[in-house]
C-alpha positions in Angstrom: 0.0 0.0 0.0 1.4 3.3 -1.1 1.3 6.3 1.3 -0.8 9.3 0.5 1.9 11.8 1.5 5.7 11.9 1.1 8.6 14.2 2.0 10.1 16.3 -0.8 12.3 19.3 -1.4 10.2 22.0 -3.2 11.0 25.4 -4.6 7.8 27.3 -5.2 9.2 30.8 -5.5 12.3 32.3 -7.0 14.2 32.4 -3.7 17.2 30.7 -2.1 17.0 27.1 -0.7 14.1 24.7 -0.6 11.1 23.8 1.6 11.3 20.3 3.1 7.7 19.4 3.3 4.9 16.9 3.0 3.4 16.7 -0.4 1.0 14.3 -2.1 2.4 11.1 -3.6 1.8 11.7 -7.4 -0.3 9.4 -9.5 1.3 8.2 -12.8 -0.4 9.3 -15.9 -0.4 7.7 -19.4 3.1 6.4 -20.2 4.4 7.3 -16.7 6.2 5.4 -14.0 5.8 6.0 -10.3 9.3 5.4 -8.8 10.4 5.2 -5.2 13.6 7.1 -5.1 16.5 5.2 -3.5 19.4 7.7 -3.9 19.8 11.1 -5.6 23.2 12.7 -6.3 23.8 16.4 -6.2 25.4 18.2 -9.2 27.4 21.4 -9.5 24.5 22.9 -11.4 22.2 22.3 -8.4 24.1 25.0 -6.6 22.8 27.6 -9.0 19.2 26.3 -8.6 19.6 26.3 -4.8 20.6 30.0 -4.8 18.3 30.8 -7.7 21.0 33.0 -9.3 21.1 34.3 -12.9 22.2 31.0 -14.3 19.3 29.3 -12.5 16.9 31.6 -14.3 18.2 30.3 -17.6 18.4 26.6 -16.5 15.2 26.2 -14.5 11.6 27.2 -13.8 9.6 27.2 -10.6 7.8 25.3 -9.2 10.2 22.4 -9.0 11.7 19.6 -7.0 15.4 19.4 -7.6 17.6 16.3 -8.3 18.3 15.0 -11.8 20.9 12.3 -10.9 18.9 9.4 -9.3 18.1 5.8 -9.0 14.8 4.3 -7.8 12.5 1.3 -8.0 9.3 1.2 -10.1 6.3 0.8 -7.8 3.4 1.6 -10.2 2.8 2.4 -13.9 0.2 4.4 -15.7 -1.7 3.2 -18.8 0.2 2.3 -22.0 3.6 1.6 -20.3 5.5 -1.2 -22.0 5.9 -4.5 -20.1 9.7 -3.9 -20.0 9.1 -1.4 -17.1 7.8 -3.9 -14.6 7.2 -3.1 -10.9 10.3 -3.9 -8.9 12.8 -3.0 -11.6 15.4 -0.3 -10.8 15.6 2.7 -13.1 17.6 5.9 -13.6 16.3 9.0 -15.4 17.6 10.4 -18.6 17.0 14.0 -17.6 17.2 15.4 -21.1 13.5 15.1 -22.0 13.6 15.0 -25.8 10.6 15.8 -28.0 11.0 13.0 -30.6 10.0 15.3 -33.5 12.8 17.8 -34.2 15.8 17.3 -36.6 18.1 16.1 -33.9 15.6 13.6 -32.5 15.0 12.2 -36.0 18.7 11.8 -36.6 19.6 9.9 -33.4 20.7 13.0 -31.5 18.0 13.1 -28.9 20.3 14.3 -26.2 20.6 17.7 -27.9 16.9 18.0 -28.8 15.9 21.4 -30.0 13.0 21.4 -27.6 14.7 20.0 -24.6 13.0 19.8 -21.2 14.7 18.7 -18.1 13.8 16.6 -15.0 14.8 18.2 -11.8 14.8 21.7 -13.2 11.1 22.4 -13.5 11.3 22.3 -17.3 8.5 20.2 -18.7 7.9 18.6 -15.3 7.7 19.7 -11.7 9.2 16.4 -10.6 12.8 15.6 -9.5 14.7 13.1 -7.5 14.7 14.9 -4.1 11.5 13.3 -3.1 10.5 9.9 -1.7 8.5 9.1 -4.9 8.7 10.7 -8.3 7.2 10.5 -11.8 9.3 9.5 -14.7 7.9 9.1 -18.2 8.8 5.6 -19.3 10.5 6.8 -22.5 13.1 8.6 -20.4 13.7 5.8 -17.9 16.9 3.7 -18.1 16.3 0.2 -16.7 19.4 -1.1 -14.9 20.7 -4.4 -16.2 23.1 -5.4 -13.4 23.3 -5.3 -9.6 25.6 -2.3 -9.3 24.8 -0.5 -6.0 22.2 2.3 -5.7 25.0 4.7 -4.9 26.9 3.8 -8.0 23.7 3.9 -10.1 22.8 7.3 -8.8 25.8 8.8 -10.6 25.4 7.0 -13.9 24.2 10.3 -15.3 27.5 12.2 -14.9 29.5 9.0 -15.7 27.6 9.0 -19.0 28.6 12.6 -19.7 32.3 11.8 -19.1 31.9 8.6 -21.2 30.4 10.4 -24.2 33.3 13.0 -24.0 35.9 10.2 -24.0 34.2 8.4 -26.9 34.3 11.6 -28.9 38.1 11.8 -28.8 39.0 8.1 -28.3 42.1 8.2 -26.1 43.0 4.5 -26.6 46.8 4.1 -27.1 47.3 7.9 -26.6 48.3 10.5 -24.1 45.6 12.6 -22.5 45.4 15.7 -20.4 42.4 16.2 -18.1 41.9 19.8 -16.8 39.7 20.1 -13.8 39.3 17.3 -11.2 35.8 17.8 -10.1 33.5 14.7 -10.3 33.3 14.8 -14.2 37.1 15.2 -14.5 37.8 12.4 -12.0 35.4 10.1 -13.8 37.0 11.0 -17.1 40.4 10.0 -15.7 39.1 6.6 -14.8 37.2 6.1 -18.1 40.3 7.2 -20.1 42.3 4.5 -18.3 39.6 1.9 -19.0 39.7 2.8 -22.7 43.4 2.2 -22.9 45.0 5.7 -22.6 48.7 5.2 -22.2 49.4 8.2 -20.0 46.8 10.3 -18.1 47.8 13.7 -16.9 45.4 15.4 -14.6 45.5 19.1 -13.4 43.7 21.1 -10.8 44.5 23.6 -8.1 43.2 21.6 -5.1 45.6 19.0 -3.6 42.9 16.7 -2.3 41.3 16.5 -5.7 44.6 15.6 -7.3 45.0 12.8 -4.7 41.6 11.3 -5.8 42.7 11.7 -9.4 45.6 9.4 -8.7 43.3 6.9 -7.2 41.1 7.1 -10.3 44.1 6.3 -12.5 45.9 9.5 -13.4 49.6 8.7 -14.0 50.7 12.3 -13.4 49.0 15.0 -11.4 49.8 18.7 -11.6 48.9 21.5 -9.3 48.6 24.2 -12.0 48.7 26.9 -9.4 52.2 25.9 -8.4 53.7 24.1 -11.4 54.1 24.9 -15.0 51.5 22.6 -16.7 52.7 23.2 -20.2 56.3 22.4 -19.2 55.3 19.2 -17.6 53.1 18.1 -20.5 55.9 18.7 -23.0 58.4 16.9 -20.8 56.1 13.9 -20.6 55.3 13.8 -24.3 58.8 14.2 -25.8 57.8 17.8 -26.7 55.1 16.5 -29.0 52.2 17.6 -26.8 49.3 15.4 -25.7 47.1 13.6 -28.3 43.9 14.3 -26.3 42.6 17.0 -24.0 39.5 17.1 -21.8 38.5 20.3 -20.2 36.3 19.7 -17.2 37.1 23.0 -15.5 35.1 25.5 -17.4 37.9 28.1 -16.8 38.3 30.2 -19.9 42.0 30.8 -19.3 42.7 27.1 -19.0 40.9 26.4 -22.3 42.6 29.4 -24.0 46.0 27.9 -23.1 45.3 24.3 -23.7 45.8 24.3 -27.5 49.5 25.1 -27.1 49.8 21.8 -25.3 48.0 19.7 -27.9 49.9 17.6 -30.4 49.4 18.3 -34.1 46.4 16.4 -35.3 45.2 16.2 -31.6 41.7 16.2 -30.2 40.0 18.5 -27.6 36.6 18.0 -25.9 35.0 20.6 -23.8 32.7 19.4 -21.0 33.1 22.2 -18.4 30.5 25.0 -18.4 32.6 28.0 -19.6 32.4 31.0 -17.4 33.4 33.5 -20.0 34.5 34.0 -23.6 37.5 32.3 -25.2 40.4 34.1 -26.6 43.1 31.9 -28.2 46.6 33.3 -28.6 48.4 32.4 -31.8 45.3 30.8 -33.5 47.2 29.9 -36.7 50.0 28.1 -34.9 47.9 26.5 -32.2 44.7 25.7 -34.0 44.6 26.1 -37.8 48.0 24.7 -38.7 47.7 21.9 -36.1 44.6 20.4 -37.9 42.9 19.7 -34.6 39.5 18.2 -33.8 37.4 20.2 -31.3 34.3 18.6 -29.8 31.8 19.7 -27.2 29.4 17.6 -25.1 26.0 18.1 -23.7 24.4 15.2 -21.9 24.7 11.5 -22.9 24.0 9.4 -26.0 20.6 7.9 -25.3 20.8 5.2 -24.1 24.2 4.1 -25.4 26.2 6.1 -22.8 24.1 4.7 -20.0 24.7 1.1 -21.1 28.4 1.5 -21.5 28.8 3.4 -18.2 26.9 0.7 -16.3 29.0 -2.0 -18.0 32.3 -0.4 -17.0 31.2 -0.2 -13.4 29.7 -3.7 -13.3 32.9 -5.2 -14.9 35.0 -3.2 -12.4 36.8 -1.5 -15.3 35.8 1.8 -13.6 35.7 2.3 -9.9 33.4 5.2 -9.1 33.4 4.7 -5.3 36.3 7.1 -4.6 34.2 10.0 -6.1 31.3 9.4 -3.8 32.2 11.0 -0.5 29.0 11.7 1.4 25.5 10.3 1.9 23.0 12.5 3.8 19.4 11.9 4.8 17.2 14.3 2.9 16.1 15.9 6.2 19.7 17.2 6.3 19.6 18.7 2.9 21.0 22.0 4.1 24.1 20.3 5.4 24.4 18.4 2.1 24.4 21.6 0.1 26.8 23.2 2.5 29.3 20.4 2.0 28.7 20.6 -1.8 29.3 24.3 -1.9 32.3 24.3 0.4 34.2 21.8 -1.7 34.7 19.6 1.3 33.2 16.6 -0.6 33.2 15.4 -4.2 29.9 13.6 -5.1 27.2 14.2 -2.5 24.3 11.7 -2.3 21.0 12.2 -0.6 18.7 9.4 0.6 15.1 10.6 0.5 13.5 8.1 2.9 15.8 9.1 5.8 
């Protein structure tokens, strides 16, 4: 028997923080799943929505329940839900709610749909993962195929972002520089190793993040606030430069300078949300005459990135556990956000039914 009420985080007005309150357990409509949320992970973008700053006003709409990285168990289904989505199965949510009708959707690029809505941001749905139960349209639900833990499954969404980025540049048998060792950069380091990168160089300005990067598989870590990153890259690559670069920092000056560390014919992928315009010094020498490949990533390939990410974790080719540092009951959401914003932790998880 399902309860009539549940606990949820709710933002009903354009103000900072959330209300932790009792709300009605939703009823699944046509094509919908009712999911009991097991774990929800916080993302850097959730900081913007928490504070309701200028970025949040672009990303999200109120009312909303936050939380777009989650795992849960199907407890009920509305009409016209395929039998694949049986009660008891565990699912994650592909939070890029695609329309199915635009050019991108018709050409297998649903993750960059022109009419994108997003779960956990109040765009196209008020629902999110920071609630005891949530509604997920079945078309956006990824059914887990293995017994990876709920904590591991809750971060499949960011693992999928990092995986798509690495697939775009294929670091197998090559050297790679990863700039920025937040959760995405750390996951990228582990995935690069699993794909067969011969040398992984990771850079950041926080020592404890670099320590985790080593655990994730980085061969060389560089504190770019104290060391000359380009000098080290050139020393480690026989002055050729690295074959691949991942920017997971979003720092314009880092991206501006990265092209000078790239080998001719090399590949760059940008994941970090850039916080300002780019200005590249020596564009002929560092870009045009190098014949580089530049990629950007938004989201995950649906559902290829999910399947590959789950496989890597299940086969223990990728250990995501070092990235998960905290698990808070949802009643302590303020402390969870404080830890997230302070940088004390890496991947912060919330358990809604505690």
